[in-house]
Backbone as CSV, one residue per row, in Angstrom:
resi,resn,N_x,N_y,N_z,CA_x,CA_y,CA_z,C_x,C_y,C_z
1,MET,-10.794,8.326,10.964,-12.009,7.664,10.505,-13.111,8.711,10.327
2,SER,-13.799,8.654,9.216,-14.861,9.623,8.960,-16.154,9.173,9.641
3,GLN,-16.963,10.156,9.964,-18.225,9.897,10.649,-19.293,9.528,9.620
4,PRO,-20.180,8.572,9.943,-21.256,8.216,9.006,-22.230,9.372,8.811
5,ASP,-22.971,9.313,7.729,-23.984,10.327,7.438,-25.257,9.953,8.197
6,PHE,-25.464,10.581,9.336,-26.594,10.237,10.189,-27.934,10.531,9.513
7,GLN,-27.981,11.519,8.641,-29.226,11.878,7.966,-29.711,10.761,7.045
8,LYS,-28.790,9.984,6.502,-29.154,8.914,5.568,-29.445,7.599,6.274
9,MET,-29.115,7.510,7.555,-29.337,6.276,8.304,-30.802,6.147,8.707
10,SER,-31.279,4.916,8.738,-32.640,4.689,9.226,-32.660,4.897,10.733
11,GLN,-33.837,5.068,11.272,-33.969,5.268,12.715,-33.402,4.061,13.462
12,LYS,-33.677,2.862,12.972,-33.193,1.647,13.612,-31.663,1.574,13.569
13,ASP,-31.075,1.878,12.411,-29.617,1.844,12.276,-28.951,2.909,13.137
14,LEU,-29.563,4.083,13.177,-29.001,5.164,13.981,-29.074,4.825,15.469
15,ARG,-30.150,4.196,15.881,-30.270,3.768,17.282,-29.163,2.772,17.620
16,ALA,-28.936,1.821,16.743,-27.878,0.834,16.972,-26.517,1.522,17.042
17,TYR,-26.297,2.497,16.169,-25.027,3.221,16.169,-24.845,3.977,17.489
18,VAL,-25.893,4.641,17.946,-25.812,5.401,19.198,-25.520,4.464,20.370
19,LEU,-26.143,3.302,20.379,-25.896,2.357,21.467,-24.467,1.820,21.438
20,ASP,-23.903,1.682,20.247,-22.516,1.205,20.115,-21.497,2.311,20.352
21,HIS,-21.899,3.570,20.175,-20.995,4.713,20.305,-21.614,5.729,21.276
22,ARG,-21.734,5.348,22.508,-22.451,6.147,23.512,-21.818,7.506,23.782
23,ASP,-20.564,7.691,23.440,-19.898,8.977,23.671,-20.031,9.937,22.494
24,ASP,-20.646,9.502,21.411,-20.779,10.331,20.208,-22.013,11.227,20.339
25,GLN,-21.795,12.455,20.786,-22.918,13.374,21.004,-23.605,13.775,19.701
26,ASP,-22.839,13.904,18.624,-23.462,14.251,17.335,-24.454,13.172,16.913
27,ALA,-24.090,11.913,17.108,-24.979,10.808,16.759,-26.220,10.839,17.645
28,PHE,-26.023,11.094,18.925,-27.152,11.149,19.856,-28.142,12.237,19.449
29,TYR,-27.631,13.438,19.175,-28.521,14.539,18.794,-29.188,14.286,17.443
30,ALA,-28.487,13.644,16.534,-29.093,13.283,15.242,-30.227,12.285,15.467
31,TYR,-30.022,11.348,16.380,-31.051,10.358,16.696,-32.280,11.026,17.307
32,ILE,-32.061,11.923,18.247,-33.183,12.636,18.867,-33.928,13.473,17.833
33,ASP,-33.189,14.154,16.961,-33.826,14.936,15.900,-34.663,14.041,14.991
34,LYS,-34.140,12.860,14.666,-34.878,11.934,13.804,-36.129,11.421,14.517
35,LEU,-36.015,11.128,15.809,-37.191,10.699,16.571,-38.282,11.762,16.544
36,ASN,-37.885,13.013,16.742,-38.865,14.102,16.744,-39.465,14.314,15.363
37,ALA,-38.664,14.186,14.321,-39.149,14.404,12.961,-40.104,13.298,12.512
38,GLU,-39.843,12.075,12.942,-40.633,10.933,12.483,-41.685,10.496,13.503
39,ALA,-41.792,11.205,14.586,-42.669,10.780,15.685,-44.139,10.895,15.327
40,GLN,-44.870,10.008,15.922,-46.333,10.050,15.850,-46.837,9.979,17.288
41,TRP,-46.603,11.060,17.996,-46.900,11.105,19.416,-48.396,11.208,19.668
42,VAL,-48.803,10.632,20.759,-50.151,10.842,21.285,-49.950,11.650,22.551
43,GLU,-50.387,12.915,22.519,-50.196,13.781,23.681,-51.387,13.665,24.607
44,MET,-51.075,13.628,25.889,-52.113,13.540,26.900,-51.549,14.057,28.214
45,PRO,-52.394,14.541,29.095,-51.913,15.029,30.395,-51.510,13.853,31.280
46,PRO,-50.788,14.127,32.355,-50.419,13.049,33.284,-51.665,12.373,33.852
47,LEU,-51.580,11.081,34.019,-52.713,10.324,34.536,-52.699,10.322,36.057
48,GLN,-53.886,10.312,36.634,-54.025,10.219,38.087,-54.219,8.771,38.521
49,SER,-54.753,7.947,37.598,-54.969,6.528,37.902,-54.973,5.750,36.586
50,VAL,-54.906,4.443,36.683,-54.930,3.583,35.496,-56.261,3.730,34.763
51,GLU,-57.304,3.968,35.492,-58.627,4.123,34.877,-58.677,5.325,33.927
52,ASP,-57.806,6.312,34.145,-57.763,7.481,33.262,-57.416,7.093,31.825
53,LEU,-56.783,5.937,31.629,-56.452,5.482,30.276,-57.693,5.277,29.417
54,ASP,-58.832,5.036,30.046,-60.084,4.873,29.310,-60.418,6.121,28.499
55,GLN,-59.900,7.275,28.899,-60.166,8.526,28.196,-59.266,8.706,26.969
56,TYR,-58.274,7.801,26.790,-57.317,7.923,25.686,-57.200,6.608,24.929
57,PRO,-58.285,6.193,24.254,-58.263,4.891,23.568,-57.205,4.824,22.454
58,GLU,-56.894,5.970,21.814,-55.883,5.939,20.744,-54.507,5.595,21.304
59,PHE,-54.218,6.015,22.530,-52.954,5.680,23.173,-52.901,4.188,23.503
60,VAL,-53.961,3.681,24.087,-54.016,2.264,24.451,-53.904,1.406,23.195
61,GLU,-54.592,1.822,22.135,-54.546,1.070,20.877,-53.123,1.008,20.321
62,ARG,-52.430,2.125,20.322,-51.045,2.135,19.826,-50.138,1.273,20.678
63,MET,-50.319,1.314,21.984,-49.474,0.513,22.872,-49.734,-0.978,22.685
64,CYS,-50.963,-1.335,22.401,-51.302,-2.751,22.201,-50.853,-3.246,20.830
65,ASP,-50.823,-2.357,19.833,-50.481,-2.750,18.471,-48.987,-2.846,18.219
66,ARG,-48.180,-2.112,18.954,-46.745,-2.082,18.672,-46.060,-3.317,19.248
67,PRO,-45.048,-3.809,18.551,-44.313,-4.960,19.070,-43.519,-4.584,20.323
68,GLN,-43.350,-5.537,21.192,-42.577,-5.300,22.411,-41.122,-5.082,22.058
69,GLN,-40.502,-4.063,22.657,-39.090,-3.771,22.412,-38.281,-4.223,23.603
70,ASN,-37.153,-4.812,23.307,-36.229,-5.205,24.343,-35.041,-4.269,24.244
71,ASP,-34.847,-3.420,25.245,-33.794,-2.399,25.197,-32.393,-2.979,25.097
72,SER,-32.206,-4.239,25.420,-30.864,-4.810,25.351,-30.517,-5.281,23.947
73,SER,-31.489,-5.352,23.045,-31.189,-5.763,21.672,-31.065,-4.535,20.784
74,PRO,-30.119,-4.550,19.841,-29.929,-3.386,18.955,-31.029,-3.228,17.946
């Protein structure tokens, strides 16, 4: 059986593939590479308390705007 073209797969499809084929290291690394390439990270230092979040409104805004993910669903 030939391996799918991970570069052409969407992030969502690749995630589903990785979850279905947990032993496929090539798929895992392709998924991580895609996450890094498409990421829109908000970088911040470790927090000392919940109140420290007030200093990072862009992070709080992104967390509030994104839909809740359920790790058990593909």
